[in-house]
N, C-alpha and C positions, 0 to 999 in steps of 0.2 A: 766294649761292654754295653749290654743292655738292663738299664734299671729302670723299677716304676720310677714315678713322678711323685716328688717330697707333697705332701698333703698339705701345706703350708704354705701362703704366700709370701714374697720377699717383700720385705718394705722397702720406698724410696732410700736412696743413700743419705746419713745423717748431716755430711760434711758437704755443707751447701752454703754457698755467699749470696748476702742480699740481691746480688744478680742473676744468679742461677747458676753460678761455675760450679764446679766439682772441685775446689780448694779452700783450704783453712790457713790462715794466717799463725794459729797456734802451734806450736814447734813444741820438741824434746818435753813431754809431757809425760809423767812418771806420779805412779801412786805406791808410797810407801808404809808401812806399818813398822811405829819407831815405837810402839810399847803395846800390850795386850790390849788396848782401848784407846788407843792413839793412831791417826791416820793421816799422814799430810801429803797434798797434793802439788806437786811444781811442776811449770811451764816458762816456754817463753814465748813473748809476744811484745811488738814494738806499743800495743794497743792497749786500752785496758780489757780486762776483762769479767765477765760475769759467770758465778760459779754456781752449778745446780749440783744436785745429786738425785738418784732414783736407786729403786729397788730392782728394776729389770734392766736387762741390758740392753732392750729393746726399745726402751722408753722416748718418747718424743720428748720434745723439751716442752711443751703447755704439760705436760704429765710429771715434771720432775720438780722439787721444790729450788727457790732460790735460797743460796747458802750466803754468797757476797755479790757486792756489786762495784763495778768499776774497781777491780781489785788490780794495781800496778806494779805490787813486789814479787809476782811470779810464784807466791805460795800460799797456799790456804792450810789447816792444820783443822782437822776434824775428829768428834770425837765416832767410835768405831761402835756401830750399832750392834743389834743382832743378826740383821741380815747385811748381806754383802751388798755394799756401795758401790755404784757407777757415777762418775763425774762427769757433767758435759761443761767443756768450755766455750763459753760463747764471745768471740771478738766484738768489741763496741763497736772498733770501727767498720768492717765490712760485714760484720751480722754472721760470720761462719763458725758452726759451731765443730767440735771433737768431744769426742766422747773416749772416756780413759777407766780405768779400773786398776784396782791391785792384781799385778800378775799371779801373785804367787800366792794359792789358796792356803790359809791360815790353818794348819792341821798339828791338833797335838803328840801324835804319833804319826805322822805319815811323811813321806819324803820327795821333793821334785814335784809338786802335784800344782803344774799351774797351765794359765788359759793364753793360748796365742793370739788371742784379740789385738787388736787396734795397731798391728804390724801393716806398712803401706804393701800396696800390692799393686796388679793391674790396672791400669787405666785411671791410677789416680785414688783409686779407693784403698779400703783398709781391712783386713780382716774383724769380721763380727766379733764381738765379744761374748763370751759365753756360749759357744758352739764347739769349739775342739780344744780340749784339754791334753798334755801329755804329763806321766806320771813317773815317779819309781813303783816298785812291789807296795803291798798293800795289805800284807799280812796281818800287821800288829795296829791297824787305826783303833783309836777308843771310839765310847758310842757318841761321844761329843762330835767325832771326826766324821763317823757316819750320818750325823746329822749334818753337818756342814754340805757334807759331799750328795747327799738326799736332796739338797736344798738347789744345788745344780741343774736338777730334772735331768739326768742324763739316761739317755734311751739305749746305747751301745757301749760296750768296753773291748777293744781287740787287746788280747793280751800276748806280746811278743815273747814271751818267756818260755823258755826249752820246757820239755815234760817233766823234767828233774824239777826245775825250779817250781814248777807249778805245785806239784807234792811235797816240795819241801816247804812252800811260803806260799798258801792258799789265799786267795784276794778274801778280804773281807767285804767286799762290796757284794750287797746281793740286790736283787729284783730288778737285774738289766740284762739286757740280752745279752750273751757272753760269748765272744769268738776265740778261738785259739786254734793252732797248729802244732801236731805233733813233732817233735824233733828232740836231737841230742844234743847239750851245749856243747858238748866236744867236738859237734860239727863245724861250730862259730871260730872255738879257741883254737884248735889244732893242736900242733904243740906248745901250745903258750900254756905251762900248769903253773906257774907262779903269778900270783896277783898284784905282785912288786913289779912286772915284768918293763923291760924297756921299754921307750917310746916308740921305737922302731917295730918290736914285735906287737904292738898294738895296731901301731900303723897296716900292718900286715894284715891282724883280724880283720880291720875297716875293710881294707880292700877286697876281703873276701865277701862282706855283707850284703854286695847287689845281687849276687849270685844264691846264697845259702837262706837268703831272708824273703825270696820273693813268693812263697807262698804265704807267709803273713800280709808281707804287704799288698797282696792281692784283697785279702782277708779286710784288711783296714781300708783300701780305696775301695771295695764295695760297699763297706758301709757307710762309708762319708758319700758316695752318691745315692745310698738310699734316701739322705736328710731327714731321717726319723726324727732326729731331735738333737739336743748336744750329744758329744761323743768324747770319750777317753780311749788311751791306749797308752801302755805301760810295758816297762821292761822288769828287770829286778832296781837297777840302778837310777833307770831313765836319764840315761843320758848318752848311750852308746848306741845299742838298736834303736832306741826311743830318740834320740838326735838326728841318727842317719833318717829315719823314716819322716821325722820332722823337718829334716831337709827337703825331701823330697814332695811334701805335702805342701809347705810353700813355697818352692820352686815351680809346682804347678799353679798356685794363687797368684803367681807373677811378682813375689817378694824380691828384692835383691839381694844378689849371692852375701854382701856384708853384712844386712839386719839379719840372713840366715844365720851366719857364722856368731856374730854374736847374742843371738838366742841361744844358741847351742853351746856357748860359754859360759851360760848362766848356772848352769847344772853347779859347776865347783861351789856357788854361793848357797846353792838351794837343795844341793841332798843333805840328807840327813842319815847316813848308812846304818846306825844303830836301829832303825826301823824297817831296813829294808826286806829282812830276813832273820826268823827268830834262831837263837844259840842252835849251832848243830854240835850233838853229843860228838863223842869218839868213836861209840860205836856204830853211828849211822854214817861217818867218814870212811870209817874201812869197810862199806859196805857199797859205797854208792862214789866212784871217782866226781861228778857232780858234786857231791855234798863237800866230798875233800876237798876240793877248789876252792869252796864258799867258807869250808872250815881255816883253811889257812888264810882267806881274807879275812875273817875274822881274829883270827890270833895274831896277823901283823899289824904292829902298831902302827906303822904307815901308812896302811892303807883304810886305818879307820877316819881317816881326813880326808877328803875329798883333793886331790891335785888338780894342777890346771889340765884341761883336755888338749894341750898341744903338743907339738912334734919337738926331736931335737933343734928344729931350724925356728919354733914359736909358731909353729901354724895349727890351726885346729885340726884336730886329729880326722874328724868329719868330713876335711878337705879332701884326704886321701880315696875314702869311698865316692864321692861327687868326680874326682880327677879320673877315677878307675872308668867310671861311666861314661865319661866323655872321649876318655882314649879308644873305648872298646864301641860305643853306639853314637860318639858324635855329640851327641847333648842328652840332658835329660829326661828332656820331653818324649826322646827317639826310645830312650830305655823305658819311660813307662809305657810309651804305646806297645812296643815287642815283645816286654818282658811280664809286663803286671798288667796289659790289657787297658791302660787309659787310653785313649785316643783324642783328637782335638775337639771333639762334642762334647767327652766328657770331661775336661780340663775346663770350656765353656760352661758344662752345667756346674762343677761344682765352683767357678768363682760367681755365678748365680747365685747359688748356697750360702755360699762363706764371705762373700764378702759387702761393704756397704758405701 
C-alpha cells in the first residue's frame, strides 16, 4: 500500500529504564472503575512505585501529577474526574515507567467501546493508549456519551457492519471521517438463521470472515496507515467482526497470540446488547431478513446476555478464523500481504505509528 506520511512525530518510547533499556519491572497493571466516581489502579512490582496521573495519553512524566509516593501494596484508588485519566507507574528501583489507563470507555448507552492500548507488542514495546479503539454499535449513545467520545479526538471511524445494519442502527457519532463498504449480513451468516446457534455454526461463520471481510479490512488498514489521529472501528456487538479485525491489527503490531485471545474474550464482560440496536418492529422484521435476524436476537432471552465466545472445546471462536488463515496462507502476515495489501513495509509503519 502507498500511503501519505503521518503529519505528527512519534515520541520516544515511554517505557525506559534508568540505564536506557526498553523494559519495565511494573507488570499486570490494570485500571478498573469500581463506581461512577471511583477508579482503582493495581499492579505487581517487587519495588515501591510512584503513581502519577495525566490527562493525555502521550503526557511525559514531567507533565504528570504525582498522586502517591513509594506505594508498596500494588493498589491505588482515585476519584474519577471529568477527564479520562492516564496513570504512569514509576518503579523506584530502576526508574522504569509504565503507562496504563481504563480499557473500557465509560458510556451510559454504549457497548464494548474500548482502547487497545497497553498491550505488549513487537520489540518489547507496547501499543499506544488513546490511538486505536474498538466498539459495538453506537446508535443509542446519550449526549453525555457523545461528549465523552468527542474527548477522544477521533479522526476516523471504520464501520464493519452490513448495509442493512447501518440503516437499522445509524451511528450517532458525527464529525468524524467515516468509512464503510456495502454488503449483506446474510453473506456472513450464510445458513445460520438463529441467534442462539450452536458454537459449531458460529465457528463456521468465523472461518468465512477472512474472505467476506476483505473489503472492510482494507478500509481499516488504509485508515490506520494514514495515521491522521485516533481511530475507532466497530460492528454491531463489537465482538465477532470487530474481534477478528482486532486480532489482525494486534498481530500486525506484534502482540502475542495469547494476549490477542484474552482481549477478544473481554467482549463477554464489556458488551451491553440493549444499546447496540434500537428495538425492531414486527413490520420491519417482516420486510427485511437482516432485521428479522436481529429481531429474533432481541426476542430471545438467552441472547440478551452475552455468552462466552468459545467453541465446544473451550477455544476462542476467533481462533477458527486465525487457523483458517494459517492453513490457507501459512501465516497472518502472508494473508495481510496477499489479500489486504499490507506488506512488510506497511507493518513497519504501523508499528512506528502505534507502538511506544
